[in-house]
Backbone as JSON Lines, residues from 0, in Angstrom:
{"i":0,"aa":"M","n":[-3.0,-10.99,6.97],"ca":[-3.08,-9.51,7.12],"c":[-3.85,-9.14,6.5]}
{"i":1,"aa":"F","n":[-5.2,-8.19,6.83],"ca":[-6.1,-7.78,5.34],"c":[-6.47,-6.07,6.02]}
{"i":2,"aa":"G","n":[-7.19,-5.62,5.37],"ca":[-8.52,-5.03,6.09],"c":[-9.47,-4.67,5.43]}
{"i":3,"aa":"E","n":[-10.52,-5.25,5.75],"ca":[-11.78,-5.1,6.35],"c":[-12.22,-4.01,5.28]}
{"i":4,"aa":"V","n":[-13.41,-3.93,4.5],"ca":[-13.57,-2.63,4.14],"c":[-15.55,-2.94,4.26]}
{"i":5,"aa":"S","n":[-15.66,-1.59,4.53],"ca":[-17.52,-2.02,4.82],"c":[-18.27,-1.66,3.51]}
{"i":6,"aa":"K","n":[-18.99,-2.61,3.82],"ca":[-19.91,-3.34,2.46],"c":[-20.72,-1.76,1.61]}
{"i":7,"aa":"P","n":[-21.57,-1.51,2.86],"ca":[-22.3,-0.23,2.31],"c":[-21.37,0.26,1.87]}
{"i":8,"aa":"F","n":[-20.44,1.33,2.22],"ca":[-19.03,1.98,1.42],"c":[-18.5,1.29,-0.32]}
{"i":9,"aa":"A","n":[-18.49,0.01,0.21],"ca":[-17.72,-0.85,-0.98],"c":[-18.97,-0.78,-2.36]}
{"i":10,"aa":"V","n":[-19.97,-0.95,-1.26],"ca":[-21.47,-1.07,-2.94],"c":[-21.96,0.11,-3.03]}
{"i":11,"aa":"R","n":[-21.93,1.37,-2.6],"ca":[-22.09,2.84,-2.67],"c":[-20.94,3.17,-4.09]}
{"i":12,"aa":"W","n":[-19.69,3.27,-3.5],"ca":[-19.07,3.37,-4.59],"c":[-18.34,2.56,-5.51]}
{"i":13,"aa":"K","n":[-18.79,1.04,-6.03],"ca":[-18.24,-0.07,-6.37],"c":[-18.26,0.43,-8.31]}
{"i":14,"aa":"D","n":[-18.41,1.27,-8.95],"ca":[-18.61,1.36,-9.94],"c":[-17.76,2.33,-10.45]}
{"i":15,"aa":"Q","n":[-16.68,3.04,-9.17],"ca":[-15.67,3.91,-9.25],"c":[-14.61,3.85,-8.57]}
{"i":16,"aa":"L","n":[-14.32,2.02,-7.64],"ca":[-13.82,1.95,-6.9],"c":[-12.56,1.05,-8.1]}
{"i":17,"aa":"D","n":[-11.25,1.76,-8.06],"ca":[-10.56,0.92,-8.72],"c":[-9.6,-0.23,-7.52]}
{"i":18,"aa":"H","n":[-9.14,-1.11,-8.53],"ca":[-8.22,-2.04,-7.45],"c":[-7.17,-1.34,-6.85]}
{"i":19,"aa":"H","n":[-6.04,-0.27,-7.26],"ca":[-5.98,-0.29,-6.18],"c":[-6.2,1.51,-5.84]}
{"i":20,"aa":"W","n":[-5.87,1.44,-4.76],"ca":[-5.83,3.08,-3.87],"c":[-4.87,3.67,-3.57]}
{"i":21,"aa":"N","n":[-4.88,4.64,-3.45],"ca":[-4.32,5.59,-3.04],"c":[-4.73,6.26,-1.91]}
{"i":22,"aa":"L","n":[-4.15,5.99,-0.42],"ca":[-4.97,6.16,1.1],"c":[-3.62,7.72,1.25]}
{"i":23,"aa":"I","n":[-4.25,8.92,1.66],"ca":[-3.82,9.97,2.64],"c":[-4.55,10.34,3.3]}
{"i":24,"aa":"E","n":[-3.66,9.96,4.12],"ca":[-4.06,10.36,5.36],"c":[-3.63,12.21,5.81]}
{"i":25,"aa":"R","n":[-4.44,12.52,7.71],"ca":[-4.45,13.4,7.41],"c":[-2.77,14.84,7.51]}
{"i":26,"aa":"H","n":[-1.53,13.95,7.37],"ca":[-0.67,14.34,7.93],"c":[0.2,14.0,6.48]}
{"i":27,"aa":"G","n":[-0.32,13.99,5.38],"ca":[-0.29,13.67,4.19],"c":[0.76,12.59,3.76]}
{"i":28,"aa":"N","n":[0.91,12.23,4.41],"ca":[1.67,10.42,4.48],"c":[0.68,9.5,3.22]}
{"i":29,"aa":"L","n":[1.07,9.26,2.43],"ca":[0.87,8.01,1.3],"c":[0.88,6.59,1.05]}
{"i":30,"aa":"Y","n":[-0.18,6.1,0.6],"ca":[0.13,5.07,1.4],"c":[-0.74,4.18,0.35]}
{"i":31,"aa":"D","n":[-0.51,3.21,-0.47],"ca":[-0.09,2.33,-2.16],"c":[-0.77,1.33,-1.23]}
{"i":32,"aa":"V","n":[-2.76,0.57,-1.63],"ca":[-3.14,0.09,-1.05],"c":[-3.81,-1.07,-2.17]}
{"i":33,"aa":"V","n":[-3.95,-2.19,-2.62],"ca":[-4.47,-3.53,-3.61],"c":[-6.18,-3.61,-2.56]}
{"i":34,"aa":"Y","n":[-6.92,-3.21,-3.43],"ca":[-8.71,-3.62,-3.22],"c":[-9.56,-4.45,-3.66]}
{"i":35,"aa":"N","n":[-9.81,-5.48,-3.63],"ca":[-10.29,-6.92,-4.19],"c":[-11.67,-6.82,-4.88]}
{"i":36,"aa":"K","n":[-12.52,-5.9,-4.31],"ca":[-13.91,-5.58,-4.85],"c":[-14.44,-6.52,-5.13]}
{"i":37,"aa":"D","n":[-14.57,-7.07,-4.1],"ca":[-15.84,-7.93,-4.25],"c":[-16.99,-7.64,-2.78]}
{"i":38,"aa":"L","n":[-17.56,-7.2,-3.02],"ca":[-18.97,-7.0,-2.7],"c":[-19.43,-8.0,-1.36]}
{"i":39,"aa":"T","n":[-19.02,-9.39,-1.75],"ca":[-19.71,-10.09,-0.54],"c":[-18.67,-9.96,0.16]}
{"i":40,"aa":"S","n":[-16.97,-9.89,0.59],"ca":[-16.36,-9.48,1.23],"c":[-15.0,-8.83,0.96]}
{"i":41,"aa":"P","n":[-15.27,-7.52,0.93],"ca":[-14.56,-5.95,0.5],"c":[-13.27,-6.11,1.35]}
{"i":42,"aa":"T","n":[-12.44,-6.52,1.19],"ca":[-11.48,-5.95,1.45],"c":[-9.82,-5.5,0.98]}
{"i":43,"aa":"I","n":[-8.8,-4.88,1.46],"ca":[-7.67,-4.81,1.04],"c":[-6.12,-5.9,1.28]}
{"i":44,"aa":"L","n":[-5.87,-5.97,-0.01],"ca":[-4.98,-7.54,0.12],"c":[-3.76,-6.72,0.5]}
{"i":45,"aa":"H","n":[-3.56,-5.95,0.05],"ca":[-2.36,-6.22,-0.09],"c":[-1.54,-4.17,0.67]}
{"i":46,"aa":"G","n":[-0.71,-4.07,1.86],"ca":[-0.46,-2.37,1.36],"c":[-1.17,-2.3,3.35]}
{"i":47,"aa":"W","n":[-1.33,-2.81,3.43],"ca":[-2.28,-3.02,5.11],"c":[-1.35,-3.32,5.81]}
{"i":48,"aa":"I","n":[-0.37,-4.0,5.62],"ca":[0.82,-4.16,6.86],"c":[1.81,-2.79,6.89]}
{"i":49,"aa":"T","n":[1.72,-2.1,5.64],"ca":[2.39,-0.97,5.73],"c":[1.74,-0.17,6.8]}
{"i":50,"aa":"L","n":[0.3,-0.24,7.07],"ca":[0.18,1.08,8.06],"c":[0.12,0.89,9.14]}
{"i":51,"aa":"R","n":[-0.41,-0.85,9.39],"ca":[-0.3,-0.74,10.43],"c":[1.51,-1.15,11.16]}
{"i":52,"aa":"T","n":[2.41,-1.29,10.04],"ca":[3.61,-0.94,10.85],"c":[4.25,0.59,11.67]}
{"i":53,"aa":"F","n":[3.95,1.21,10.32],"ca":[4.04,2.94,10.13],"c":[3.29,3.37,11.55]}
{"i":54,"aa":"Y","n":[2.49,3.02,11.39],"ca":[1.68,3.37,13.26],"c":[1.31,2.57,14.29]}
{"i":55,"aa":"G","n":[1.79,1.5,14.19],"ca":[2.51,0.61,15.78],"c":[0.97,-0.17,15.62]}
{"i":56,"aa":"L","n":[0.09,-0.62,14.74],"ca":[-0.77,-1.18,15.48],"c":[-1.22,-2.75,15.44]}
{"i":57,"aa":"E","n":[-1.61,-2.88,16.67],"ca":[-1.5,-4.39,17.25],"c":[-2.9,-5.06,16.99]}
{"i":58,"aa":"G","n":[-3.5,-5.88,16.84],"ca":[-4.34,-5.94,17.18],"c":[-5.6,-5.24,16.37]}
{"i":59,"aa":"D","n":[-7.46,-5.44,16.55],"ca":[-7.88,-4.6,15.42],"c":[-8.22,-3.32,15.38]}
{"i":60,"aa":"H","n":[-8.31,-2.84,14.58],"ca":[-8.5,-0.98,14.89],"c":[-9.7,-0.51,13.22]}
{"i":61,"aa":"Y","n":[-10.16,-0.08,14.28],"ca":[-11.23,0.63,13.42],"c":[-10.63,1.86,12.82]}
{"i":62,"aa":"V","n":[-10.58,1.8,11.18],"ca":[-9.82,2.6,10.33],"c":[-11.19,3.79,8.89]}
{"i":63,"aa":"T","n":[-11.3,5.01,9.8],"ca":[-12.36,5.33,8.63],"c":[-11.76,6.06,7.55]}
{"i":64,"aa":"L","n":[-12.16,5.95,6.09],"ca":[-12.12,6.16,4.53],"c":[-12.74,7.05,3.69]}
{"i":65,"aa":"A","n":[-13.06,8.11,3.32],"ca":[-13.53,9.05,2.87],"c":[-12.74,8.94,1.64]}
{"i":66,"aa":"Y","n":[-14.17,8.67,0.35],"ca":[-13.73,8.73,-1.04],"c":[-13.67,10.14,-1.95]}
{"i":67,"aa":"Y","n":[-13.14,10.77,-2.2],"ca":[-12.41,12.16,-2.46],"c":[-12.23,12.15,-4.25]}
{"i":68,"aa":"G","n":[-12.86,10.53,-5.58],"ca":[-12.41,10.74,-6.35],"c":[-11.7,10.94,-7.31]}
C-alpha cells in the first residue's frame, strides 16, 4: 500500500523535498513518512499504512498536503 503524491506538488517542491517527511495534521498528530522523490511516479512509500490505520481509512482517499518548508 502506498500514497500517491500529485505530480504538480512534487515538481513545484522538487528541490526542497527530502526523502523523509514529517506530517502534522490539524489536531497535532505527527506522522513520519518516506517519499520516493520520483517525479514520474511520486509516492509515499512508508508510513502511509499508519495514517490509514489511525483514521480507519479503507479504499482510496484524497488527502491535502501543504508544504511549510
